[in-house]
N, C-alpha and C positions, 0 to 999 in steps of 0.2 A: 070026576067026582070031586066036589069041593070039599076040602076039610079045614076045619076052624083051626088057625095054627095057635100053639101053644108057647107061652111065655117059656124060655130057657131058665132054669132054676139057677140061682145063685150055686156057686161053688164053696168049698171052704175058705179059701184065701179072701172072696170077697166079704164074708160073714166076719171073719177073724180082723179085717182092716175095718168093718162098720163099728165093731165093738171096740177096737181101739179109738176111732173118732168118739164114742161114748167116754171111754176114760180120760181124752183129751178134753171132751165138755166138762166131766165132773171136774177136773182139777181148775179150769178154768171159770166155773161157776162157784168154786169154792173162793178164789182169789176175789171174784166180784161179792161175794157175801162178807169175805174178812173185810173188804174196803169200805163196805156199807157200813160193818160193823164198828169200825175205827172211826168210821164219820160220825156216826150216831153217838159215838162217846165225847164228841167236841172236842178233840185233841189233834190239832193238825201234827203236833211232835211226834204223836204215836202213828198217824198215817205216814209222817215220813220216814219213822223208824222201819215200817212193815215194807218201803220199797227199796230205800238205799242200803248200802253196805258193800259196794263195788269196790275194786280196788282204786280207782279214782275217786271216788266218794264214800270214804270211811264215815261208819256212824257219828263215831267221836271227832270228827272233823265238821262236820255239817254244821252251819250256824243258823239256829232257827230265827225266824221273824219275831221282830221284838214289838212290832206294832199290830194292833188288831185288824187293819185291813189287809196288810200282807197275809197275814196266818189266816184271814176269812178266805183270800183267793185261794192260797196254797191246798187249803181243805177241799174246797170247791174243783180244782183241777184233779187233785187226786182221787175225790170221789168220782168225777168224770170219767178217769182211767179206770178205776176199778169197774164202774158199770160197763164201759165198753168191754173190757176182758169178760166179764159175767155174761154180756150181750153175745159177744163171740162163742161162748161156753154153750149158750141155748142154741145158737147157728149150728154149731157142731152136732147137736143132737139132731137137727133136720137134716143135714149131710149123712149122719148113720141111717136116720130112717128112711131116708131115699134110696141109699145104696141096698138096704134090706127090702124096699117095698116097690120101689121102682117111682119114678126111672131112674135106674142104677148109674149108668154112666153121666146124668145130669148130676145127680149127686156127688159122684166122684169129683167130677169138672169143678164143682163148687167147692170142695174140699181141698181142692188143688190151688185155684184161685184165690178165693175168699179166706179160707183159714190162713193159706199161704202168705197172704198179705200180712194179716195178723200176726203169726208166729214170726214171720224174718224182719217184719218191722221192730218188733220187740226186741229180737235177739241181735239185730244189727245198730239200733238205734240206742238201747238201752243197756243190753248185756254186756257185748262185745266191747264197747268204749269205758266200761267199769262204772257204770252209775247205779246199775243194780247188780248185787253179789251174784256171783257166776258158783252156781250150786245144783243139786240135782233137782230141785223144783223149779230151778228157772231155764234149765236146759231141758227139762223132762218132756216140756210140750212140742217143744219142735223135732225132738227125737222120736217120739209117739208119732206128730204127723207125719212125719219123713217115713217112718216104717209103715205106717198106713197107706201112704202114696206108693209104696214101692210092692207091697204085699195084694193090695185089693184089685187091680186090673186082672189077676191072674185067675180070680175067680168072676168075674163079670160076664154076662152074656155077650156073646159075639156080636160086634158090631155091623159084619158082613151079612147083605141081605141073601138068603138061600134061595133058589131060584124054585118055583112051584114045581111040584111032581106030577106027572100024569098018570 
């Protein structure tokens, strides 16, 4: 007798991991929204103030552009950075949705690779060298991402095929 295979339900660790990706996403969407807000305010100085502040780039030592062309270019680059961060946040929502609704392992893999590229590039290019201030907000995303990576697989469906029973 043939039976219709049922999908193995997600266990609690996968659900917790998916919701951690949602939290990660909200934080990143907020950064994108704040960057867009600073851009629309039309002041590259406030955009820079939002970003810098690390040990190698203290706010009081930063020299803002004195000409309109350079200030314009700075503003555009920063709004692009903020939009990218917000876009990664939206992608993180898709990762969480895929983990919760399927295909769960593909969602998890996207969370490992794509979100990992975003967070680790930020951490190692901006925070670690001291351009951006090291604080709970700047390391919170990578910590949440890493915890989600550790927890989620323990609740995902088995990737081994079970032989049909007769």
